[in-house]
C-alpha positions in Angstrom: 9.9 40.6 -21.6 9.4 43.6 -24.1 10.5 47.2 -23.5 6.9 48.3 -24.1 3.6 46.6 -24.3 1.8 46.6 -27.7 -1.1 49.1 -27.9 -1.4 52.8 -27.5 1.8 54.7 -26.7 2.5 55.6 -23.2 1.6 59.0 -22.0 5.2 60.3 -22.0 5.6 59.5 -25.7 4.8 62.2 -28.3 1.6 61.6 -30.2 2.3 60.4 -33.7 5.8 59.3 -32.8 7.4 56.1 -33.9 5.5 52.9 -33.3 6.5 51.2 -30.0 9.3 48.6 -30.4 8.1 45.0 -30.4 11.6 43.6 -30.1 11.7 41.2 -27.1 14.8 41.1 -25.0 15.7 37.8 -23.3 16.4 38.1 -19.6 17.3 35.3 -17.2 14.4 34.1 -15.1 14.3 35.6 -11.7 13.4 33.0 -9.1 12.8 34.5 -5.7 14.0 32.6 -2.6 11.1 31.6 -0.4 10.7 34.0 2.5 10.8 31.1 5.1 11.7 27.4 5.0 8.9 25.0 4.1 9.8 22.7 7.0 11.1 22.9 10.5 14.8 23.4 10.7 16.2 21.3 13.6 19.3 23.5 14.1 16.9 26.4 14.8 14.6 24.7 17.2 16.6 22.1 19.0 19.7 22.9 21.1 21.3 19.5 20.6 20.9 19.7 16.9 22.3 23.2 16.9 25.4 22.1 18.8 25.9 19.1 16.6 25.6 21.3 13.5 28.8 23.1 14.6 30.7 20.2 13.2 29.5 21.1 9.7 29.5 24.8 9.8 26.9 25.7 12.3 23.1 26.1 12.2 21.2 26.6 8.9 21.7 30.2 7.8 19.0 32.9 8.0 18.9 33.3 4.2 19.6 29.7 3.2 17.2 28.1 0.7 15.5 24.8 1.5 13.8 22.4 -0.9 16.3 22.7 -3.7 18.4 19.5 -3.2 18.1 17.2 -6.3 19.1 14.1 -4.5 19.9 14.6 -0.8 16.4 15.3 0.4 15.6 14.9 4.1 14.1 11.4 3.4 17.3 10.2 1.7 19.6 11.7 4.4 17.5 10.1 7.2 17.6 6.7 5.3 21.4 7.1 5.0 21.6 7.8 8.8 19.6 4.6 9.3 22.0 2.6 7.0 25.0 3.9 9.1 23.2 2.9 12.3 22.5 -0.5 10.9 26.1 -0.9 9.8 27.3 -0.2 13.4 24.7 -2.7 14.6 26.1 -5.4 12.3 29.7 -4.6 13.3 28.6 -5.2 16.9 26.8 -8.5 16.0 29.4 -9.9 13.7 31.5 -11.8 16.3 28.4 -13.9 17.1 27.2 -14.4 13.6 28.8 -17.8 13.0 27.3 -19.4 16.1 30.7 -20.2 17.6 30.1 -18.9 21.1 32.9 -20.7 22.8 34.1 -18.9 25.9 30.7 -17.1 26.3 31.5 -14.8 23.4 27.9 -13.7 23.2 28.3 -12.1 26.6 31.9 -10.9 26.5 31.4 -9.2 23.1 27.8 -8.0 23.9 26.5 -9.6 20.7 23.9 -12.0 21.9 21.0 -12.6 19.6 18.0 -15.0 19.9 18.0 -15.7 16.2 21.3 -17.7 16.3 20.5 -20.4 18.8 16.9 -20.8 17.7 18.1 -21.6 14.2 19.1 -25.1 15.5 16.7 -25.4 18.5 13.6 -24.9 16.3 14.8 -27.1 13.4 15.3 -24.4 10.9 18.7 -25.9 10.1 17.1 -29.1 8.9 14.3 -27.5 6.9 11.5 -27.9 9.5 8.5 -25.6 9.1 7.6 -23.7 12.2 4.4 -24.8 13.9 3.8 -27.6 11.4 7.0 -29.5 12.1 8.4 -27.8 15.3 7.1 -25.8 18.2 7.8 -22.0 18.1 7.2 -19.7 21.0 6.5 -16.7 18.8 3.4 -15.3 17.1 2.6 -16.9 13.7 4.0 -14.1 11.4 7.3 -14.0 13.2 7.5 -17.8 12.8 6.9 -17.2 9.1 9.7 -14.7 9.0 12.0 -17.2 10.5 11.1 -19.8 8.0 11.4 -17.5 5.0 14.8 -16.4 6.1 15.9 -20.0 6.5 14.7 -20.8 2.9 16.6 -17.9 1.5 19.7 -18.8 3.4 19.6 -22.4 2.1 19.2 -21.0 -1.4 22.3 -18.9 -0.9 24.2 -21.9 0.5 23.3 -24.0 -2.4 24.3 -21.3 -4.9 27.6 -20.7 -3.1 28.4 -24.4 -3.4 27.4 -24.6 -7.0 28.9 -21.4 -8.4 32.0 -21.3 -6.3 32.5 -17.6 -6.6 30.4 -16.7 -3.6 31.9 -17.1 -0.1 30.9 -20.2 1.7 29.8 -19.9 5.3 28.3 -22.1 7.9 24.5 -22.4 7.6 23.7 -20.5 10.7 25.8 -17.6 9.5 24.0 -17.3 6.2 20.7 -17.5 8.0 21.7 -14.8 10.4 23.0 -12.5 7.6 19.7 -12.9 5.7 17.7 -12.2 8.9 19.7 -9.1 9.5 19.3 -7.9 5.9 15.6 -8.2 6.1 15.4 -6.6 9.5 17.5 -3.8 8.1 14.9 -3.3 5.4 12.3 -3.1 8.2 14.3 -0.4 10.0 14.4 1.6 6.7 10.6 1.2 6.5 10.3 2.5 10.0 12.4 5.5 9.1 10.3 6.2 6.0 7.1 5.9 8.0 8.3 8.4 10.5 9.1 10.9 7.7 5.6 10.5 6.5 4.1 10.8 9.9 6.1 13.9 10.9 4.5 16.4 8.6 6.6 19.6 8.5 9.2 17.9 10.6 10.8 15.3 8.3 14.2 15.6 10.0 12.7 14.0 13.1 13.2 10.7 11.4 17.0 11.2 11.9 16.3 10.4 15.6 15.4 6.9 14.4 18.3 6.4 12.0 20.9 7.7 14.5 19.3 5.9 17.5 21.6 4.2 20.0 18.8 1.8 20.7 18.7 0.8 17.1 22.5 0.1 17.1 22.2 -2.1 20.2 19.0 -4.1 19.5 18.3 -4.0 15.8 19.3 -7.6 15.4 18.7 -9.0 18.9 15.4 -10.5 17.9 12.7 -10.1 15.2 10.9 -7.1 16.8 11.8 -4.6 14.0 9.5 -6.6 11.8 6.5 -5.9 14.0 7.6 -2.3 14.5 7.8 -1.7 10.7 4.2 -3.1 10.2 2.9 -1.0 13.1 4.6 2.2 11.8 3.3 1.5 8.2 -0.2 1.1 9.7 0.1 4.4 11.4 1.2 6.0 8.2 -1.7 4.5 6.3 -4.0 5.9 8.9 -2.4 9.3 8.6 -3.0 9.1 4.8 -6.7 8.4 5.5 -6.7 4.8 4.4 -8.4 3.1 7.3 -8.7 -0.3 5.7 -5.0 -0.5 4.8 -4.1 0.8 8.3 -6.2 -2.0 9.8 -4.6 -4.7 7.6 -1.1 -3.5 8.6 -1.9 -3.3 12.3 -3.5 -6.8 12.1 -0.3 -8.2 10.4 1.8 -6.5 13.1 -0.4 -8.1 15.8 0.3 -11.4 14.1 4.0 -10.8 14.5 4.0 -9.3 18.0 0.8 -8.5 20.0 1.7 -4.9 20.9 0.4 -3.3 17.7 -3.2 -4.1 18.8 -2.7 -1.4 21.4 -2.9 1.1 18.6 -6.5 0.2 18.0 -7.3 1.2 21.6 -5.6 4.5 21.1 -7.6 5.1 17.9 -10.8 4.1 19.7 -10.3 6.9 22.4 -9.4 9.5 19.8 -12.2 8.6 17.4 -14.7 8.5 20.2 -13.7 12.1 21.1 -13.9 13.2 17.5 -17.0 11.3 16.5 -15.2 9.1 14.0 -16.2 5.7 15.3 -17.1 4.5 11.8 -13.5 4.9 10.6 -12.3 3.1 13.8 -14.7 0.2 13.2 -13.5 -0.1 9.6 -9.9 -0.2 10.8 -10.6 -2.7 13.5 -12.5 -5.1 11.3 -9.7 -5.0 8.7 -7.2 -5.7 11.5 -9.2 -8.6 12.8 -9.5 -10.0 9.3 -5.8 -9.7 8.5 -4.9 -11.4 11.8 -7.4 -14.3 11.2 -6.0 -14.8 7.7 -2.6 -15.4 9.1 -3.4 -17.2 12.4 -6.5 -19.3 11.6 -4.8 -21.8 9.2 -2.0 -22.5 11.7 -4.5 -22.7 14.6 -6.5 -25.3 12.7 -3.5 -27.3 11.4 -1.3 -27.2 14.5 -3.5 -26.1 17.4 -1.0 -27.1 20.2 2.0 -25.4 18.6 -0.2 -22.3 17.8 -1.2 -22.1 21.5 2.4 -22.3 22.7 2.9 -18.6 22.5 -0.1 -17.9 24.7 0.5 -20.8 27.2 4.1 -19.8 27.6 3.2 -16.2 28.4 0.7 -17.4 31.0 3.2 -19.7 32.7 6.4 -17.8 32.6 7.5 -15.9 35.7 8.6 -12.3 35.9 11.4 -11.5 33.5 14.7 -10.4 35.0 14.4 -6.7 33.9 10.9 -6.0 35.2 9.8 -4.2 38.3 7.9 -7.3 39.4 11.1 -9.4 39.4 13.0 -6.7 41.4 10.2 -6.7 44.0 10.2 -10.5 44.2 13.9 -10.6 44.6 13.9 -7.9 47.2 11.4 -9.9 49.3 13.5 -13.0 49.1 11.2 -14.7 46.7 8.2 -14.7 49.0 6.2 -11.9 47.4 3.2 -12.6 45.2 3.1 -16.4 44.4 6.2 -17.4 46.3 8.3 -20.4 45.1 6.7 -22.1 42.0 7.0 -25.7 40.8 8.2 -26.4 37.3 5.6 -25.4 34.8 3.3 -23.8 37.4 1.7 -20.5 36.3 2.2 -17.5 38.6 -1.5 -16.9 39.2 -1.1 -14.0 41.6 1.5 -12.3 39.5 -0.7 -12.7 36.4 -3.7 -11.1 38.2 -1.7 -8.1 39.4 -0.2 -7.6 35.9 -3.7 -7.7 34.4 -5.0 -5.2 37.0 -2.1 -2.9 36.4 -2.5 -3.1 32.6 -6.2 -2.3 32.9 -5.3 0.7 35.1 -2.8 2.0 32.5 -5.4 1.7 29.8 -8.0 3.5 31.8 -5.6 6.2 32.7 -4.5 6.8 29.1 -8.2 6.8 28.0 -9.1 9.3 30.7 -6.3 11.6 29.6 -7.4 11.3 26.0 -11.0 12.2 26.8 -10.3 15.0 29.3 -7.3 16.9 27.9 -8.0 20.5 26.9 -7.2 19.6 23.3 -7.5 16.2 21.7 -4.0 14.5 22.1 -2.1 13.5 19.0 -2.1 9.8 18.0 1.6 9.4 18.7 1.3 10.9 22.2 -1.4 8.5 23.4 0.3 5.5 21.6 3.6 6.2 23.3 2.0 6.5 26.7 0.0 3.3 26.3 2.8 1.2 25.0 5.3 2.6 27.5 2.9 2.0 30.4 2.2 -1.5 29.1 5.9 -2.3 29.2 6.4 -0.9 32.6 3.7 -3.0 34.3 4.1 -6.1 32.1 5.9 -9.1 33.6 8.0 -9.4 30.4 10.2 -6.7 29.1 12.8 -8.3 26.8 15.5 -5.8 25.9 14.5 -5.5 22.3 10.9 -4.6 23.3 12.2 -1.0 23.7 12.3 -0.8 19.9 8.5 -0.6 20.1 8.8 2.8 21.7 11.4 4.3 19.3 9.1 5.6 16.5 6.4 6.5 19.0 8.7 8.5 21.2 10.2 10.3 18.3 6.7 11.3 17.1 5.3 12.0 20.5 8.1 14.3 21.7 10.8 15.0 19.1 13.5 16.3 21.3 17.1 15.1 20.8 18.1 15.6 24.4 15.3 13.7 26.2 15.3 10.9 23.6 19.1 10.4 23.7 19.1 10.4 27.5 16.4 7.7 27.6 18.2 5.6 24.9 21.5 5.9 26.7 19.9 4.1 29.6 18.7 1.4 27.3 22.1 0.9 25.8 23.9 0.9 29.2 21.4 -1.7 30.5 22.5 -4.2 27.9 26.0 -4.3 29.4 25.2 -5.3 33.0 22.5 -7.7 31.8 25.0 -9.7 29.7 27.7 -9.4 32.4 25.3 -10.7 34.9 24.5 -13.7 32.6 28.3 -14.2 32.4 28.5 -14.7 36.1 30.9 -13.3 38.7 33.1 -16.4 38.4 33.8 -15.4 34.8 34.5 -11.7 35.6 30.8 -10.7 35.3 28.8 -8.6 37.7 26.4 -9.2 40.6 22.7 -8.9 40.0 22.5 -5.6 42.0 24.3 -3.8 39.2 21.8 -5.2 36.7 18.8 -4.1 38.9 20.3 -0.6 39.2 20.5 -0.3 35.5 16.9 -1.5 35.2 15.8 1.1 37.7 17.6 3.9 35.9 16.0 2.8 32.6 12.5 2.7 34.1 13.0 6.2 35.6 14.0 7.5 32.2 10.9 6.1 30.6 8.7 7.5 33.4 10.2 10.9 33.0 9.7 10.8 29.2 6.1 9.8 29.8 5.6 12.7 32.2 6.9 15.1 29.6 4.5 13.8 27.1 1.6 14.0 29.6 2.6 17.6 30.3 2.5 18.4 26.6 -1.0 16.8 26.3 -2.3 18.7 29.3 -0.7 21.9 28.1 -0.8 21.8 24.3 1.1 25.1 24.1 4.2 23.2 25.1 3.8 20.5 22.4 6.8 20.9 20.1 4.8 19.5 17.1 1.8 21.7 17.4 3.7 24.9 17.9 6.2 24.1 15.1 4.1 25.3 12.2 1.0 27.5 11.8 -2.2 25.5 12.0 -0.6 22.2 12.9 -2.9 19.8 14.8 -1.9 16.2 14.3 0.2 15.2 11.2 -0.3 11.5 12.0 -4.0 12.0 12.8 -5.5 11.3 9.4 -9.2 11.8 9.7 -8.6 13.2 13.2 -6.4 15.9 12.0 -8.2 19.2 12.7 -11.5 17.5 13.5 -13.6 19.2 16.1 -14.5 17.4 19.4 -17.8 15.6 19.6 -17.4 14.0 23.0 -15.4 14.9 26.1 -15.4 14.0 29.7 -15.3 16.5 32.5 -15.1 19.7 30.6 -12.2 21.6 32.2 -11.7 25.3 31.7 -8.2 25.5 30.1 -5.6 27.5 32.0 -4.5 30.7 30.2 -1.3 29.0 29.1 -2.8 25.7 28.0 -3.3 26.7 24.4 -0.7 29.4 24.2 1.6 28.8 21.2 -0.7 26.2 19.5 -0.8 27.2 15.9 1.8 29.9 16.6 4.0 28.1 14.1 7.7 28.4 13.8 7.8 31.6 15.9 6.5 29.9 19.0 9.0 27.0 18.7 11.9 29.3 18.1 11.2 31.7 20.9 11.0 29.0 23.5 13.4 26.3 22.1 15.5 28.2 19.6 19.1 27.2 19.4 21.7 29.5 20.7 22.6 31.9 18.0 19.7 30.7 15.8 17.5 33.2 14.0 14.4 34.6 15.6 11.3 35.2 13.5 8.1 37.0 14.3 4.9 35.1 14.1 3.5 35.0 10.5 
C-alpha cells in the first residue's frame, strides 16, 4: 500500500511541489473477522449443549471466530465422537466376543449379539455360503455381509497362524471383530451423511456419535449396514443425484426392507412439489439395484431366498411390541389365540397390515396438507417410527433406523437423549427377563413396563415433529438460518408447491420465524447466558 497514489498531486499539496513518493510500505494484511458465524452454534441454541459446554469453558464467545480450524473441523470432531462411542460399544461387547457364554454371560454382562451364535448356526465357521449352502433368515445383502466378514476372518486366522506375530484367537472371535470393524465404518458413514444432510447445522451429527443408542446396539446385529446405505441415499438425494440415491436406497432395501419407506416419503413430497419425474428416476434405480442383488439368489436358491419372507409371515408378535403386550394381557386369547407350530398368525398379520396402511395414509395426509411442505427427514422419521410402533417385530437394534432420522427431523439434545435413554434402559430388563427369575432375572412385567415407556417416548417425539410440521415457525432447522427450507431436500429444497390437499389458511404463528435465521432460534431456544442477535 503506497502513501499516495500515482497521478496528479492531491489538492492539499502545493502546485509544482515534489513528485509524489512511489515508495511502497509493506503492511501486514488485515483480515476482518466475520460478523457472524457461518454455521449454527449449538451452545447458543440448545440448552443441553450450553450446559455441557461449561466443562470446557462455557458457550462459544460472542466475538469468537469460526471456520479457522486447520484440522478439527466439525466433521472430524463428530467422527471422533463416533469413534469414542464405538469404543464404548466394543468395551460392552468384548466379554461375549469369544462365544464362551457359559453361565449366561450374554445376559449377565448385557453383551448379547446375534452375530456370534449365527456364525456357527449358519455354517459360516465351515465356509458355507449363505443361501447357496445354508439357509439365512436375513435379506440377501445382509447375508453377503455375513459371508464377506467370515472370509476376511478366515484370512486373518490363516495369516496369524502363518506369521506368528499376530494374536491367535478362536474363529468366532476373529469373525466378530471383523464384523464390528465393518459396522464401525458404517457408523462413521452415517455420521458423515448426517453432516452432509444438516446444512448449516453440522454439529447435529454429534448427536449420532455420542448416542447412547449407538453404544448399546451398534454391534447387536447388522442393522448399521442398512442404516448407512439409507443415510448415504438420502445424502445423494440432497446433492441432487436421484439415480445414485435410488441405487443406495435399493441396496439398503436389499439389506433391510425399511429403506424402501424412503421412496414413499419422496413420493408424497415430490407430488406436492411437482417433481414426480425425479421420484420416478430414483424409484427405477432403486428397483434395479435391488433386482441386481436379489434376482441371482432368487433364481439359484429360491427356497432359501424366500425364507426371510416366509419367516416374517409365520412369526408371532415379538416380545417388545404392543401386539405382544395386548396378547399377554388377554391371557393369549386375543387375535389368533394359541397357534400350532409353524402356523401363521393370520389375524395378527391382517391387523398389522391395516395399521401399517393407516400410518402411511396419515403421514401422506400430513405431507399434503401441512401449511408448508415438510422436510424429508421429518416425514421419514414419522413414517419409520410409525411403522415400528405398529409392526409385529421390533427387535432392539431396529431403533438404530430412527437415529439419523430423529437427529435430522428434530435436532434437540434433550428430547433425543430422553428417548434414547428409554432405549438403553429397555435393554436391561429384556436380557434379565431372558435370564429368568431362577437365575436372578426379572419378571416379564418389568420388561413390559420398559417397553411401554420406550413407546411413549417415541410417540412424544413423533408428536413434537408433527407439531413442527403443522407450525413451521417452531421447526428448529428452518428457523436456524435465513432462507433455510430443507437442507436434505435436494430438488425439493425451496421448490414451490404444485399440489396440495385441503388448502388451510395458516394460523398467524404457523410461519412465524421461518427464514428468520439465527435470531429466531436464539430468541426462543437460546442457551442461558448465550448471545442474542437481532435478525439480519
